[in-house]
Backbone as a printed PyTorch tensor [residue, N CA C, xyz], in Angstrom:
tensor([[[  0.8830,  -1.1910,   0.0040],
         [ -0.0230,   0.0020,  -0.0490],
         [  0.8590,   1.2200,   0.0340]],

        [[  0.4730,   2.1750,  -0.7610],
         [  1.1520,   3.4530,  -0.7830],
         [  0.7900,   4.3230,   0.3990]],

        [[  1.5590,   5.3500,   0.6220],
         [  1.2850,   6.3120,   1.6070],
         [ -0.0690,   6.9680,   1.5410]],

        [[ -0.4660,   7.1150,   0.2320],
         [ -1.9040,   7.7710,   0.0240],
         [ -3.0140,   6.9260,   0.3650]],

        [[ -2.6610,   5.5930,   0.5700],
         [ -3.7760,   4.6750,   1.0980],
         [ -3.9470,   4.6590,   2.6110]],

        [[ -3.0160,   5.4280,   3.2740],
         [ -3.0770,   5.4920,   4.6950],
         [ -3.9020,   6.6400,   5.2450]],

        [[ -4.7370,   6.2830,   6.2040],
         [ -5.5670,   7.2520,   6.8800],
         [ -5.1620,   7.3470,   8.2980]],

        [[ -4.8650,   8.5110,   8.8000],
         [ -4.4690,   8.6210,  10.2490],
         [ -5.5790,   9.2260,  10.9440]],

        [[ -6.0470,   8.6100,  12.0370],
         [ -7.0990,   9.0090,  12.8560],
         [ -6.5790,   9.2580,  14.2170]],

        [[ -7.2710,  10.1420,  15.0830],
         [ -6.8210,  10.2890,  16.3750],
         [ -7.7520,   9.7120,  17.3750]],

        [[ -7.2570,   8.8220,  18.2220],
         [ -8.1890,   8.1900,  19.1780],
         [ -8.5050,   9.0220,  20.3280]],

        [[ -9.3790,   8.4870,  21.3060],
         [ -9.8480,   9.3490,  22.3490],
         [ -8.7780,   9.8780,  23.2570]],

        [[ -7.6040,   9.2840,  23.3350],
         [ -6.4710,   9.7590,  24.1790],
         [ -5.5460,  10.7400,  23.4550]],

        [[ -5.9000,  11.0880,  22.1250],
         [ -5.1470,  11.9600,  21.3120],
         [ -3.8970,  11.3070,  20.6300]],

        [[ -3.8880,   9.9610,  20.6690],
         [ -2.8110,   9.2250,  19.8400],
         [ -3.2120,   9.0090,  18.4480]],

        [[ -2.2890,   9.2600,  17.5780],
         [ -2.4930,   9.0250,  16.1390],
         [ -2.4390,   7.5440,  15.8390]],

        [[ -3.4880,   7.0360,  15.0260],
         [ -3.5820,   5.6290,  14.7230],
         [ -3.7040,   5.5190,  13.2740]],

        [[ -2.7750,   4.6770,  12.6870],
         [ -2.7320,   4.4670,  11.2260],
         [ -3.6440,   3.4300,  10.7740]],

        [[ -4.4840,   3.6110,   9.7450],
         [ -5.3450,   2.7450,   9.0940],
         [ -5.0150,   2.6490,   7.5710]],

        [[ -5.2560,   1.5340,   6.8990],
         [ -5.2490,   1.4030,   5.5960],
         [ -6.6250,   1.5330,   5.0320]],

        [[ -6.7330,   2.4180,   3.9610],
         [ -8.0590,   2.6460,   3.2770],
         [ -8.3450,   1.5720,   2.4110]],

        [[ -9.4740,   0.9570,   2.5520],
         [ -9.9530,  -0.1140,   1.7410],
         [-10.8260,   0.4140,   0.5810]],

        [[-11.8110,   1.1800,   0.9220],
         [-12.7030,   1.8690,  -0.0630],
         [-13.5950,   2.8760,   0.6010]],

        [[-14.0500,   3.8090,  -0.1520],
         [-15.0830,   4.7890,   0.2110],
         [-16.2520,   4.5590,  -0.6630]],

        [[-17.4800,   4.4650,  -0.1260],
         [-18.6170,   4.3080,  -1.0110],
         [-19.8100,   5.0560,  -0.5030]],

        [[-20.7860,   5.1720,  -1.4810],
         [-22.0920,   5.8950,  -1.3110],
         [-23.1050,   4.9510,  -1.0160]],

        [[-23.9960,   5.0010,   0.0420],
         [-25.0620,   4.0470,   0.1570],
         [-26.1530,   4.7750,   1.0110]],

        [[-27.3310,   4.6550,   0.5200],
         [-28.5050,   5.2730,   1.1750],
         [-28.3180,   6.6890,   1.5460]],

        [[-27.8990,   7.5290,   0.5610],
         [-27.6670,   8.9240,   0.6750],
         [-26.5510,   9.3040,   1.7920]],

        [[-25.7250,   8.5260,   2.0890],
         [-24.5950,   8.8110,   2.9530],
         [-23.2960,   8.2380,   2.4290]],

        [[-22.2290,   8.6640,   2.8160],
         [-20.8790,   8.1110,   2.4130],
         [-20.2510,   7.4030,   3.5230]],

        [[-19.5200,   6.3700,   3.2280],
         [-18.9090,   5.5020,   4.2880],
         [-17.5290,   5.1720,   3.8350]],

        [[-16.6690,   4.9210,   4.8420],
         [-15.3490,   4.5550,   4.5460],
         [-14.9870,   3.2130,   5.2380]],

        [[-14.2980,   2.3590,   4.5530],
         [-13.9110,   1.0360,   5.0970],
         [-12.3510,   1.0640,   5.2790]],

        [[-11.9360,   0.8810,   6.6270],
         [-10.4580,   0.9620,   6.9390],
         [-10.0620,  -0.3520,   7.5980]],

        [[ -8.8460,  -0.6990,   7.6580],
         [ -8.2530,  -1.6890,   8.5240],
         [ -6.9950,  -1.1610,   9.2140]],

        [[ -6.8800,  -1.4680,  10.4620],
         [ -5.6870,  -0.9370,  11.1810],
         [ -4.3470,  -1.5590,  10.7330]],

        [[ -3.2640,  -0.6660,  10.6910],
         [ -1.9590,  -1.2840,  10.3840],
         [ -1.5060,  -2.1210,  11.5700]],

        [[ -1.8530,  -1.7740,  12.7130],
         [ -1.5110,  -2.5670,  13.9180],
         [ -2.7930,  -2.7520,  14.8170]],

        [[ -2.7440,  -3.7360,  15.6770],
         [ -4.0240,  -3.9870,  16.5380],
         [ -4.2920,  -2.6820,  17.3420]],

        [[ -5.5730,  -2.2630,  17.3110],
         [ -6.1080,  -1.1870,  18.1090],
         [ -7.5090,  -1.3490,  18.6020]],

        [[ -7.6800,  -1.1840,  19.8780],
         [ -8.9860,  -1.2880,  20.5370],
         [ -9.7170,  -2.6430,  20.2010]],

        [[ -9.0210,  -3.7220,  20.1130],
         [ -9.6210,  -5.0110,  19.7980],
         [ -9.8790,  -5.2510,  18.2980]],

        [[ -9.3610,  -4.3710,  17.4190],
         [ -9.4670,  -4.5480,  15.9270],
         [ -8.1420,  -5.0020,  15.4460]],

        [[ -8.0710,  -6.0850,  14.8470],
         [ -6.7730,  -6.6670,  14.3440],
         [ -6.6870,  -6.1190,  12.8670]],

        [[ -5.3020,  -6.0810,  12.4130],
         [ -5.0460,  -5.8060,  10.9450],
         [ -5.8190,  -6.9210,  10.1520]],

        [[ -6.4370,  -6.4840,   9.1180],
         [ -7.2660,  -7.2810,   8.2820],
         [ -8.6730,  -7.3030,   8.6560]],

        [[ -9.0000,  -6.9250,   9.7300],
         [-10.4360,  -6.7670,  10.1300],
         [-10.9720,  -5.3780,   9.6810]],

        [[-12.1160,  -5.3010,   9.2590],
         [-12.6540,  -4.0600,   8.5810],
         [-13.4400,  -3.1470,   9.5840]],

        [[-13.0990,  -1.8870,   9.5560],
         [-13.8970,  -1.0200,  10.4000],
         [-14.6600,  -0.1470,   9.4050]],

        [[-16.0020,   0.0070,   9.5510],
         [-16.8040,   0.8780,   8.6910],
         [-17.2550,   2.0670,   9.4690]],

        [[-17.0030,   3.3110,   8.8350],
         [-17.4320,   4.5000,   9.5160],
         [-18.1960,   5.3560,   8.6640]],

        [[-19.1020,   6.1320,   9.0720],
         [-19.8560,   7.0420,   8.1940],
         [-19.1520,   8.3490,   8.0730]],

        [[-19.1720,   8.9140,   6.9430],
         [-18.4620,  10.2560,   6.8110],
         [-19.4590,  11.3220,   6.8160]],

        [[-19.3510,  12.2590,   7.8670],
         [-20.2430,  13.3080,   8.0150],
         [-19.4960,  14.6100,   8.0720]],

        [[-20.1230,  15.7480,   7.7000],
         [-19.4660,  17.0100,   7.8290],
         [-19.6310,  17.6850,   9.1640]],

        [[-18.4940,  18.2090,   9.8150],
         [-18.7720,  18.9920,  10.9980],
         [-19.1170,  20.4170,  10.7290]],

        [[-19.3330,  21.2020,  11.6970],
         [-19.7350,  22.5190,  11.5690],
         [-18.8820,  23.4670,  10.7430]],

        [[-17.6440,  23.0660,  10.5550],
         [-16.6610,  23.8190,   9.7370],
         [-16.5840,  23.2820,   8.2700]],

        [[-17.4050,  22.2700,   7.8810],
         [-17.4620,  21.7230,   6.6180],
         [-16.3690,  20.6730,   6.3770]],

        [[-15.7040,  20.3040,   7.3960],
         [-14.6620,  19.2050,   7.3240],
         [-15.2810,  17.7470,   7.5040]],

        [[-14.6270,  16.9130,   6.8150],
         [-15.1830,  15.3690,   6.8600],
         [-14.7590,  14.8560,   8.2110]],

        [[-15.6770,  14.2200,   8.8570],
         [-15.3400,  13.4120,  10.0840],
         [-15.8890,  12.1050,   9.8990]],

        [[-15.1760,  11.1050,  10.5470],
         [-15.5390,   9.6870,  10.4990],
         [-16.1990,   9.3090,  11.7550]],

        [[-17.4050,   8.9310,  11.7480],
         [-18.1770,   8.5410,  12.9500],
         [-18.5630,   7.0880,  12.9290]],

        [[-18.5550,   6.4950,  14.1160],
         [-19.1130,   5.0470,  14.2580],
         [-20.5470,   4.9540,  13.8610]],

        [[-21.0250,   3.8630,  13.2700],
         [-22.3580,   3.5810,  12.9530],
         [-22.9640,   2.9240,  14.1490]],

        [[-23.8860,   3.7110,  14.7770],
         [-24.4220,   3.1980,  16.0930],
         [-25.5570,   2.2510,  15.9520]],

        [[-26.3890,   2.5810,  14.8630],
         [-27.5990,   1.6650,  14.7410],
         [-27.1840,   0.3480,  14.1130]],

        [[-27.4850,  -0.7230,  14.8200],
         [-27.0590,  -2.0860,  14.4820],
         [-27.7820,  -2.5430,  13.1270]],

        [[-29.0230,  -2.1650,  12.8750],
         [-29.6590,  -2.5490,  11.5730],
         [-28.9680,  -1.6720,  10.5180]],

        [[-28.6820,  -0.5390,  10.6290],
         [-27.9700,   0.3290,   9.6430],
         [-26.5760,  -0.2390,   9.4090]],

        [[-25.9000,  -0.6110,  10.3730],
         [-24.5280,  -1.1850,  10.2580],
         [-24.5660,  -2.4950,   9.4100]],

        [[-25.6110,  -3.2900,   9.6500],
         [-25.7960,  -4.5750,   8.8540],
         [-25.9710,  -4.2260,   7.4470]],

        [[-26.8410,  -3.2720,   7.0460],
         [-27.1140,  -2.9040,   5.6820],
         [-25.8170,  -2.3800,   5.0830]],

        [[-25.1210,  -1.4680,   5.8190],
         [-23.8830,  -0.8760,   5.2620],
         [-22.8280,  -2.0350,   5.0510]],

        [[-22.7300,  -2.9700,   5.9150],
         [-21.8140,  -4.1570,   5.8710],
         [-22.1650,  -4.9390,   4.6130]],

        [[-23.4090,  -5.1470,   4.3890],
         [-23.7990,  -5.9860,   3.2170],
         [-23.4180,  -5.2890,   1.8800]],

        [[-23.6310,  -3.9420,   1.8210],
         [-23.1970,  -3.2050,   0.7210],
         [-21.6850,  -3.2200,   0.5790]],

        [[-21.0400,  -3.0910,   1.6570],
         [-19.5340,  -3.0700,   1.4650],
         [-19.0660,  -4.4110,   0.9510]],

        [[-19.6030,  -5.4790,   1.4430],
         [-19.2350,  -6.8500,   0.9520],
         [-19.5730,  -6.9240,  -0.5360]],

        [[-20.7590,  -6.4480,  -0.9420],
         [-21.1630,  -6.5790,  -2.3570],
         [-20.2180,  -5.8530,  -3.2250]],

        [[-19.8480,  -4.6150,  -2.8620],
         [-18.9330,  -3.7120,  -3.5940],
         [-17.5250,  -4.3470,  -3.6280]],

        [[-17.1130,  -4.8700,  -2.4220],
         [-15.7300,  -5.4130,  -2.2700],
         [-15.5060,  -6.5740,  -3.1540]],

        [[-16.4900,  -7.5280,  -3.1050],
         [-16.3650,  -8.7550,  -3.8760],
         [-16.6430,  -8.4470,  -5.4240]],

        [[-17.4610,  -7.4580,  -5.7310],
         [-17.7290,  -7.0540,  -7.1700],
         [-16.4960,  -6.5100,  -7.7920]],

        [[-15.7640,  -5.7070,  -6.9810],
         [-14.4880,  -5.1580,  -7.4040],
         [-13.4350,  -6.2610,  -7.5800]],

        [[-13.4640,  -7.2510,  -6.6960],
         [-12.5120,  -8.3530,  -6.7430],
         [-12.8250,  -9.1550,  -7.9890]],

        [[-14.1200,  -9.3240,  -8.2730],
         [-14.4710, -10.1490,  -9.5170],
         [-14.0380,  -9.4350, -10.8290]],

        [[-14.1300,  -8.0360, -10.8380],
         [-13.6720,  -7.3410, -11.9620],
         [-12.1960,  -7.5240, -12.1340]],

        [[-11.4730,  -7.5470, -11.0560],
         [ -9.9660,  -7.7360, -11.0910],
         [ -9.6400,  -9.0510, -11.6650]],

        [[-10.4370, -10.0860, -11.2850],
         [-10.2550, -11.3720, -11.8350],
         [-10.5000, -11.4630, -13.2920]],

        [[-11.4960, -10.7130, -13.7980],
         [-11.9390, -10.6900, -15.0910],
         [-10.8080, -10.0650, -16.0170]],

        [[-10.1840,  -9.0050, -15.4230],
         [ -9.0910,  -8.3520, -16.1410],
         [ -7.8740,  -9.2770, -16.2170]],

        [[ -7.6420, -10.0820, -15.2800],
         [ -6.4630, -10.9900, -15.2440],
         [ -6.7460, -12.1760, -16.2060]],

        [[ -7.9570, -12.6000, -16.3150],
         [ -8.2180, -13.7640, -17.0710],
         [ -9.4570, -13.4530, -18.0650]],

        [[ -9.0740, -12.8550, -19.1380],
         [-10.0220, -12.3910, -20.0100],
         [-10.9350, -13.3830, -20.7360]],

        [[-10.3760, -14.6990, -20.9060],
         [-11.2830, -15.7210, -21.4680],
         [-12.2650, -16.3030, -20.6680]],

        [[-12.3760, -15.9190, -19.4590],
         [-13.4770, -16.3530, -18.5250],
         [-13.1010, -17.6550, -17.7980]],

        [[-12.0590, -18.3330, -18.1730],
         [-11.7340, -19.6270, -17.6540],
         [-10.8680, -19.4470, -16.4330]],

        [[-10.4400, -20.5440, -15.7780],
         [ -9.5590, -20.4690, -14.7280],
         [ -8.1320, -20.4760, -15.1000]],

        [[ -7.4050, -19.5680, -14.5650],
         [ -5.8520, -19.4680, -14.8270],
         [ -5.2790, -20.1900, -13.7950]],

        [[ -4.5780, -21.2670, -14.0550],
         [ -3.9080, -22.0700, -13.0830],
         [ -2.4270, -21.5620, -12.9430]],

        [[ -2.1420, -21.1870, -11.7910],
         [ -0.6920, -20.9060, -11.5710],
         [ -0.0350, -21.8870, -10.4830]],

        [[ -0.3420, -23.0490, -10.6840],
         [  0.0880, -24.0720,  -9.6880],
         [ -0.7260, -24.2630,  -8.4850]],

        [[ -1.9880, -23.6370,  -8.4630],
         [ -2.8000, -23.6870,  -7.2820],
         [ -3.6530, -24.8910,  -7.3580]],

        [[ -3.8060, -25.5990,  -8.4250],
         [ -4.6030, -26.7230,  -8.5890],
         [ -3.9140, -27.7400,  -9.5810]],

        [[ -4.4320, -28.9310,  -9.6740],
         [ -4.0200, -29.9280, -10.6570],
         [ -4.9630, -29.9940, -11.6870]],

        [[ -4.5000, -29.8850, -12.9360],
         [ -5.4290, -29.8390, -14.1450],
         [ -4.9970, -30.9310, -15.0710]],

        [[ -5.9210, -31.7450, -15.4120],
         [ -5.4850, -32.7990, -16.3680],
         [ -5.5670, -32.2810, -17.7470]],

        [[ -4.5210, -32.5730, -18.5140],
         [ -4.4510, -32.1250, -19.8880],
         [ -4.7660, -33.4090, -20.7530]],

        [[ -5.7410, -33.1550, -21.7120],
         [ -6.1390, -34.2510, -22.4930],
         [ -5.3790, -34.2920, -23.8060]]])
C-alpha cells in the first residue's frame, strides 16, 4: 500500500492511529469509509474491517463517525461486501479475459 492509502485518525487519548483505506462508497444517501488498522487497536486486528460514516462537521470538514444503529450497520456491511467482492470479480476478469480458470500451480489440471 502506498502512503496515500493510509488514513491517520486520532483516538480518544489523542494518539494517532494509522489505518489502511480499503474503499469509500455511497449508500442510502450517505458516504462510508472502510478501513483496517496497520496494527492492533482497541480490539480490531489488522485485516479486520472498520466501517465508519463520513459526516461534515460545523466547519465543513469530513469526520468519520461510528455507525451506532445495528440494523444500519448490517445494511452498510452487506453493501460493503457486495462492492468489495464485485471489485474483486472485476480484477479477476481483467487478469483472465477468456473467462476460464488461470492455473498458476494452485490446482492440478488434467491435460487431454
